[in-house]
C-alpha positions as CSV (number, residue, x, y, z in Angstrom):
1,M,-11.2,-38.0,59.3
2,R,-11.6,-34.0,59.3
3,F,-10.5,-33.5,55.4
4,L,-13.1,-36.5,54.2
5,R,-15.9,-35.2,56.4
6,E,-14.7,-31.6,54.3
7,I,-15.2,-33.6,51.1
8,Y,-18.6,-35.2,51.7
9,S,-20.4,-32.5,53.0
10,D,-19.3,-30.3,50.1
11,S,-20.9,-31.1,46.5
12,L,-17.9,-28.9,44.9
13,F,-15.4,-31.5,46.6
14,K,-17.3,-34.7,46.5
15,N,-17.7,-34.7,42.4
16,S,-14.1,-33.5,41.4
17,V,-12.9,-36.2,44.0
18,Y,-16.0,-38.5,41.5
19,L,-14.0,-37.3,39.0
20,M,-10.9,-37.5,39.9
21,V,-11.2,-41.1,40.5
22,T,-12.6,-41.9,37.7
23,N,-9.3,-40.9,36.0
24,L,-7.6,-42.7,38.5
25,F,-9.4,-45.7,37.3
26,N,-8.8,-44.6,33.6
27,L,-5.0,-44.5,34.2
28,A,-5.0,-47.7,36.4
29,L,-7.1,-49.3,33.2
30,G,-5.7,-47.4,30.5
31,F,-2.0,-48.9,31.8
32,F,-2.6,-52.6,31.9
33,F,-4.4,-51.8,28.6
34,W,-1.0,-50.5,27.5
35,V,0.6,-53.3,29.2
36,I,-0.6,-55.5,27.8
37,A,-0.7,-54.0,24.5
38,A,3.0,-53.4,24.0
39,R,3.2,-57.3,24.8
40,Y,1.7,-57.9,22.1
41,Y,1.9,-55.0,19.2
42,T,5.5,-53.4,18.5
43,P,6.2,-49.8,19.7
44,Y,5.7,-49.1,16.2
45,E,2.2,-50.2,15.7
46,I,1.6,-48.4,19.5
47,G,2.9,-45.4,17.5
48,M,0.9,-45.9,14.2
49,T,-2.5,-46.7,16.7
50,S,-1.4,-43.2,18.6
51,A,-1.5,-41.0,16.1
52,I,-5.2,-42.5,14.9
53,L,-6.8,-42.0,18.9
54,S,-5.6,-38.2,18.9
55,S,-6.8,-37.2,15.0
56,M,-10.0,-39.1,16.4
57,T,-10.4,-37.9,19.5
58,L,-9.6,-34.1,18.1
59,I,-12.2,-35.0,15.6
60,A,-14.2,-36.0,18.5
61,M,-14.1,-32.8,20.5
62,I,-14.0,-30.5,17.2
63,S,-17.3,-32.5,16.8
64,S,-19.0,-31.8,20.3
65,L,-19.4,-27.9,19.6
66,G,-19.0,-26.8,22.7
67,F,-22.4,-28.5,24.0
68,P,-19.9,-30.8,26.6
69,T,-19.7,-27.0,28.6
70,A,-22.5,-25.5,27.9
71,L,-24.6,-28.4,29.1
72,L,-22.4,-27.7,32.3
73,F,-23.6,-24.7,32.6
74,Y,-26.9,-24.9,31.2
75,L,-28.9,-28.1,32.3
76,P,-29.1,-26.9,36.3
77,K,-30.9,-23.7,34.9
78,E,-33.3,-25.5,33.1
79,P,-33.7,-28.9,34.2
80,E,-37.6,-28.9,32.8
81,N,-35.6,-28.6,29.0
82,A,-33.2,-31.1,30.4
83,G,-34.5,-34.1,27.7
84,R,-34.9,-31.1,24.6
85,M,-31.4,-29.6,25.4
86,I,-29.7,-33.4,26.2
87,N,-31.2,-35.2,22.6
88,S,-31.2,-31.5,20.2
89,C,-27.0,-30.8,21.1
90,L,-27.0,-35.1,20.6
91,V,-28.4,-34.8,17.1
92,A,-26.0,-31.4,16.2
93,S,-23.0,-33.3,17.3
94,I,-23.4,-36.4,15.6
95,A,-24.2,-34.4,12.1
96,A,-20.7,-32.9,13.0
97,S,-18.7,-35.6,13.6
98,L,-19.8,-37.6,10.8
99,M,-18.9,-34.4,8.7
100,F,-15.8,-33.6,10.2
101,S,-14.8,-37.6,10.1
102,I,-15.2,-38.6,6.7
103,M,-13.9,-35.2,5.1
104,F,-10.8,-36.8,7.7
105,V,-10.6,-39.9,6.2
106,S,-11.2,-39.0,3.1
107,G,-8.4,-36.4,2.7
108,L,-5.6,-38.7,4.0
109,D,-3.2,-37.4,1.8
110,I,-3.5,-34.1,3.2
111,W,-3.7,-34.6,7.0
112,V,-1.7,-37.3,8.2
113,P,-0.5,-39.3,4.8
114,S,1.3,-42.1,7.3
115,L,-2.3,-43.2,7.9
116,K,-3.1,-44.0,4.8
117,S,-1.7,-47.1,5.2
118,V,-3.8,-47.9,8.4
119,L,-6.9,-46.6,7.3
120,S,-6.9,-47.2,3.4
121,S,-9.7,-50.2,2.5
122,S,-13.8,-48.7,2.8
123,G,-13.9,-50.8,6.3
124,L,-11.7,-49.2,8.9
125,A,-12.7,-45.8,7.4
126,A,-16.1,-46.7,8.3
127,F,-15.2,-48.1,12.2
128,F,-13.7,-45.1,12.4
129,I,-16.1,-42.7,11.4
130,S,-18.3,-44.9,14.1
131,V,-16.6,-44.8,16.9
132,T,-15.5,-40.9,16.8
133,V,-19.3,-40.7,16.9
134,A,-19.4,-42.9,19.9
135,S,-16.6,-40.8,21.7
136,N,-18.6,-38.0,20.6
137,V,-21.4,-39.2,22.5
138,S,-19.7,-40.4,25.5
139,I,-18.5,-37.1,25.6
140,L,-21.5,-35.6,26.1
141,I,-23.3,-38.2,28.2
142,S,-20.4,-37.8,30.7
143,S,-21.6,-33.8,31.2
144,T,-24.8,-34.3,31.8
145,F,-23.8,-36.7,34.7
146,I,-21.1,-33.9,35.9
147,A,-24.3,-31.5,35.6
148,G,-26.4,-33.1,37.4
149,R,-24.4,-33.9,40.1
150,K,-24.0,-37.6,39.5
151,S,-20.8,-37.7,39.0
152,S,-20.4,-41.1,39.9
153,F,-22.4,-43.0,37.0
154,H,-19.9,-41.0,34.7
155,M,-17.4,-43.1,37.0
156,T,-19.3,-46.0,35.8
157,K,-19.5,-45.4,32.4
158,E,-15.5,-44.8,32.1
159,T,-14.8,-47.2,34.0
160,L,-17.1,-50.2,32.2
161,F,-14.9,-48.5,29.1
162,G,-11.3,-48.7,30.7
163,F,-12.5,-53.0,31.8
164,I,-14.2,-53.8,28.5
165,K,-11.3,-52.6,25.9
166,I,-8.8,-54.7,27.4
167,F,-10.1,-58.0,27.2
168,P,-10.3,-57.6,22.5
169,L,-6.7,-56.9,22.6
170,H,-4.7,-60.3,22.1
171,A,-7.8,-61.6,19.9
172,F,-7.0,-58.6,17.5
173,A,-2.4,-58.6,17.8
174,G,-3.1,-60.5,13.7
175,F,-4.6,-57.1,12.7
176,G,-1.4,-55.2,13.7
177,A,-1.9,-51.6,14.7
178,V,-5.9,-51.7,13.7
179,G,-6.1,-53.5,16.4
180,I,-5.8,-52.1,19.1
181,F,-8.2,-49.4,17.7
182,L,-10.5,-51.7,17.0
183,S,-10.6,-52.9,20.9
184,W,-10.8,-49.2,21.9
185,G,-13.8,-49.5,19.7
186,V,-15.8,-52.0,21.5
187,G,-15.5,-50.5,24.4
188,V,-16.3,-46.7,23.7
189,T,-19.6,-48.6,21.7
190,L,-20.6,-50.5,25.3
191,A,-19.9,-47.2,27.3
192,V,-22.7,-45.4,25.3
193,I,-25.0,-48.0,25.6
194,M,-24.6,-48.0,29.1
195,G,-24.8,-44.5,29.5
196,F,-28.1,-43.7,27.6
197,A,-29.4,-46.4,29.9
198,M,-28.1,-44.5,33.2
199,L,-29.7,-41.0,31.7
200,S,-33.8,-41.4,32.5
201,R,-31.9,-41.4,36.3
202,V,-30.4,-38.5,36.4
203,W,-32.6,-36.4,34.4
204,R,-36.3,-37.5,35.1
205,G,-38.6,-38.5,32.5
206,Y,-35.4,-37.5,30.0
207,F,-36.6,-40.3,26.9
208,L,-34.3,-41.0,23.6
209,M,-35.2,-38.9,20.8
210,P,-33.7,-37.4,17.5
211,A,-34.8,-33.5,18.1
212,F,-34.0,-29.7,16.8
213,D,-35.0,-27.8,19.8
214,P,-34.4,-24.4,19.0
215,V,-34.0,-23.8,23.1
216,I,-30.4,-24.4,22.5
217,R,-30.4,-20.9,20.3
218,S,-30.1,-19.7,24.3
219,M,-26.8,-21.6,24.6
220,A,-25.5,-21.0,20.7
221,G,-22.9,-17.7,21.8
222,F,-21.4,-19.6,25.1
223,S,-21.1,-23.1,22.9
224,M,-19.6,-21.3,20.6
225,G,-17.4,-19.7,22.2
226,N,-16.1,-22.5,24.4
227,Y,-16.2,-25.2,21.3
228,I,-13.5,-22.7,20.0
229,A,-11.8,-22.6,23.3
230,G,-12.1,-27.1,23.6
231,I,-10.3,-27.3,20.2
232,L,-7.5,-25.0,20.7
233,Y,-6.9,-26.9,24.5
234,A,-7.2,-30.1,22.7
235,L,-5.6,-29.3,19.7
236,P,-1.4,-29.2,21.1
237,R,-1.9,-32.9,23.4
238,F,-3.6,-34.4,20.0
239,A,-1.2,-32.3,17.4
240,L,1.9,-33.3,19.0
241,P,1.7,-37.5,18.6
242,V,0.6,-36.9,14.5
243,M,3.5,-34.5,14.4
244,I,5.8,-36.3,16.0
245,V,4.8,-39.4,13.5
246,D,5.8,-37.6,11.0
247,M,9.1,-35.0,12.4
248,V,10.3,-37.4,14.2
249,S,9.0,-41.4,14.0
250,P,6.4,-43.6,14.5
251,E,8.1,-45.2,17.7
252,S,8.3,-42.0,19.2
253,A,5.0,-40.6,18.8
254,G,4.4,-43.7,20.4
255,F,6.3,-43.4,23.7
256,F,5.7,-39.6,23.7
257,F,2.0,-40.9,23.6
258,I,2.5,-43.5,26.8
259,A,3.8,-40.4,29.0
260,I,1.4,-37.4,28.1
261,T,-1.5,-40.8,28.7
262,I,0.4,-41.0,32.4
263,A,0.6,-37.9,32.8
264,S,-2.8,-36.7,32.3
265,L,-3.5,-38.5,35.5
266,L,-1.9,-35.0,36.9
267,Y,-3.7,-32.8,34.4
268,G,-7.6,-34.4,35.6
269,I,-7.2,-32.8,38.7
270,P,-7.4,-29.5,37.9
271,Q,-10.3,-30.0,34.8
272,S,-12.5,-32.5,37.7
273,I,-12.1,-29.6,39.9
274,S,-13.1,-27.1,37.6
275,S,-15.4,-29.0,35.8
276,S,-17.7,-29.4,39.9
277,L,-17.0,-25.7,39.4
278,L,-18.7,-24.3,36.6
279,A,-21.6,-26.7,37.2
280,E,-22.0,-25.3,40.7
281,S,-21.2,-21.9,40.0
282,S,-24.3,-22.5,37.5
283,S,-26.8,-22.6,40.4
284,G,-25.4,-19.2,42.4
285,G,-23.8,-18.9,45.6
286,E,-20.3,-16.9,45.8
287,L,-18.1,-17.7,42.6
288,W,-14.7,-16.6,44.0
289,T,-15.4,-18.2,47.7
290,K,-15.8,-21.8,45.6
291,A,-12.8,-20.4,43.7
292,G,-11.1,-20.1,46.4
293,K,-12.0,-23.5,48.0
294,A,-10.8,-24.7,44.1
295,V,-7.5,-23.5,43.8
296,K,-6.2,-24.7,47.7
297,F,-7.8,-28.2,47.1
298,N,-6.1,-28.0,43.4
299,A,-2.9,-27.5,45.1
300,E,-3.6,-29.8,47.7
301,L,-3.5,-32.5,45.4
302,L,-1.1,-32.2,42.5
303,L,1.8,-30.9,44.2
304,P,2.5,-34.6,46.0
305,G,1.3,-35.5,42.0
306,V,4.3,-34.3,40.4
307,L,6.7,-35.1,43.0
308,L,5.5,-39.1,42.6
309,F,6.1,-39.1,38.6
310,I,9.7,-37.0,39.3
311,L,10.8,-39.6,41.8
312,F,8.9,-42.4,40.3
313,G,8.1,-42.0,36.6
314,E,10.6,-44.1,35.3
315,Y,9.4,-47.1,36.9
316,I,6.4,-46.3,36.0
317,L,7.2,-46.4,32.4
318,N,9.6,-49.7,32.7
319,L,6.0,-51.7,33.4
320,F,5.2,-50.6,30.4
321,N,9.0,-52.5,28.3
322,P,12.2,-50.9,29.1
323,S,12.5,-49.4,26.3
324,F,10.0,-47.2,27.6
325,A,11.4,-45.7,30.4
326,S,14.8,-45.3,28.7
327,N,12.9,-43.5,25.8
328,A,10.4,-41.4,27.9
329,T,11.4,-40.9,30.9
330,V,12.1,-37.2,31.3
331,T,9.6,-36.3,28.0
332,L,7.1,-37.6,31.8
333,I,9.2,-35.3,34.2
334,I,8.5,-32.6,31.7
335,L,5.7,-33.3,30.6
336,A,4.1,-33.8,34.9
337,A,5.4,-30.4,35.4
338,A,3.3,-28.7,32.9
339,S,0.2,-29.7,35.1
340,L,1.9,-26.8,37.6
341,P,0.4,-23.9,35.5
342,M,-2.2,-25.6,33.3
343,S,-3.7,-25.9,37.0
344,L,-4.2,-22.3,37.1
345,N,-4.9,-21.5,33.6
346,T,-7.6,-24.3,33.4
347,I,-9.1,-22.9,37.0
348,F,-9.1,-19.4,35.6
349,I,-10.8,-20.6,32.4
350,T,-13.9,-21.3,34.7
351,V,-14.1,-18.6,36.7
352,R,-14.3,-16.7,32.6
353,N,-16.8,-18.9,31.5
354,A,-18.9,-18.9,35.5
355,Q,-18.7,-15.1,34.2
356,K,-19.8,-15.7,30.6
357,R,-16.9,-14.1,29.8
358,V,-16.1,-16.7,27.2
359,N,-14.1,-14.8,24.9
360,A,-11.6,-15.5,28.0
361,S,-11.4,-19.4,26.8
362,V,-10.3,-18.7,23.9
363,K,-7.6,-16.3,24.0
364,I,-5.6,-18.5,26.8
365,N,-6.3,-22.0,24.5
366,A,-5.3,-19.6,21.8
367,A,-1.6,-18.4,23.4
368,I,-1.3,-22.1,24.7
369,A,-2.2,-23.8,21.5
370,A,0.4,-21.3,19.0
371,L,3.1,-21.3,21.3
372,T,3.0,-25.5,21.8
373,L,3.4,-25.4,17.8
374,I,5.1,-23.0,17.0
375,L,7.9,-24.4,19.8
376,S,7.2,-27.7,19.0
377,V,8.7,-27.4,16.4
378,P,12.4,-26.8,16.7
379,L,12.8,-27.8,19.7
380,M,11.7,-31.3,17.9
381,K,14.2,-30.8,15.7
382,S,16.8,-30.6,18.4
383,S,15.8,-32.5,20.8
384,G,12.5,-35.1,20.0
385,I,9.6,-35.8,22.1
386,E,11.7,-34.3,24.8
387,G,11.5,-31.1,22.9
388,A,7.9,-31.2,22.3
389,A,7.0,-31.5,26.1
390,A,9.1,-28.9,27.0
391,A,7.2,-26.8,24.5
392,Y,3.8,-27.7,25.8
393,L,5.6,-26.8,29.5
394,A,6.8,-23.4,28.4
395,A,3.5,-22.5,26.6
396,N,1.4,-22.7,29.7
397,T,3.9,-21.7,32.1
398,I,3.9,-18.1,29.8
399,A,0.1,-18.4,29.6
400,A,0.0,-18.5,33.5
401,V,2.4,-15.9,34.0
402,A,-0.5,-13.3,32.5
403,V,-3.5,-15.2,33.9
404,S,-1.5,-14.7,37.5
405,F,-1.5,-10.6,36.7
406,K,-5.7,-10.8,35.9
407,I,-6.3,-12.1,39.4
408,K,-2.2,-10.9,41.2
409,N,-3.1,-12.6,45.3
410,L,-4.6,-16.0,43.1
411,S,-0.9,-17.4,43.4
412,G,-0.3,-15.6,47.1
413,F,-3.5,-17.6,48.3
414,V,-1.9,-20.7,46.9
415,L,0.9,-20.8,48.6
416,K,-0.5,-19.1,51.6
417,S,-2.9,-22.5,51.7
418,V,0.1,-25.1,51.4
419,L,2.2,-23.5,54.0
420,S,-0.8,-23.3,56.4
421,R,-1.7,-26.7,55.9
422,A,2.2,-28.1,56.1
423,S,2.8,-26.4,59.8
424,V,-0.4,-27.7,60.9
425,K,0.6,-31.3,60.7
């Protein structure tokens, strides 16, 4: 009870918990989504869809121009300019989404030749572009909710998305891999509509209006740095399934995609805590005190989570399909282990963002992305999707070792916090 009271009374913890519960709901609903998909669609079709979704998500993140993180930092500082900031960020991001997604579908022969058979028609290409734009808008809306310390609204929006995308799966089964993507697109679209309906309840007086206000110039340096860092952060997780399609097989891409989707529950713990930490830090206070609380909270949740995946990962995958359990269990365990060094990197990056030292975010994420992609090529050739997972673990571990030299007492603090709590119990 004391632990629950501590969470409820501290906005850093409370908003972090809302974000983690959202990730839990997303995983649970995503779990049902992919379980149902595995019943109606073949591993080949799931593999192709994973490449489509990975490409779409990566384009959406590239098109966000770093504004989701910038909004977390600047909106609490300048609430009187909330409407102008939000609308200006939306206009810029939507324009970028249209440009990059059109470039992608126009150059499939260059980027991902294997997807040309799926996105060949103009109608499907237009739908891909629309869903990419909607996904980008959804990311921005979520950032405004978190910045306004209304993470519960983000949870509501994402839960709606998780529910809605499940229902059309059976009806669209005749479309093959495209059917899964169509279901996904329906869910994103309705979630964005709900998000706009709730925005005025978070930022009073907000009204959706096309605008490009000079107010976002003050955000330019911060958002650009995080834009580059965000692309680099997302690159390994969304590039690997696409690489696996061409280097291993579409079926293997499906196995890897399901494994990393499940492991994302663990990745969401430090991400949720870090998002809340950045929003809290922008309003002042002792940064390192809040960072210490964040590290301790992260360790208390993440360590049992990793153990859970090690012990029961095979059973979880078996619920999808026995073929997933036999082909992706080791991959899931490796990806789950990657969450430990990743969490240290994520929280350290957030501290540097709060200090406006955005270059640190770029350097760390660049190192992780480069190491992952370089190591994954030989490891995938020798070990398939397990090699891809091992490359991701190795890259995050090397970065975490480098980070630990920057804050030498952090590892000791984490260990001390965990051991002291265990001794009390």
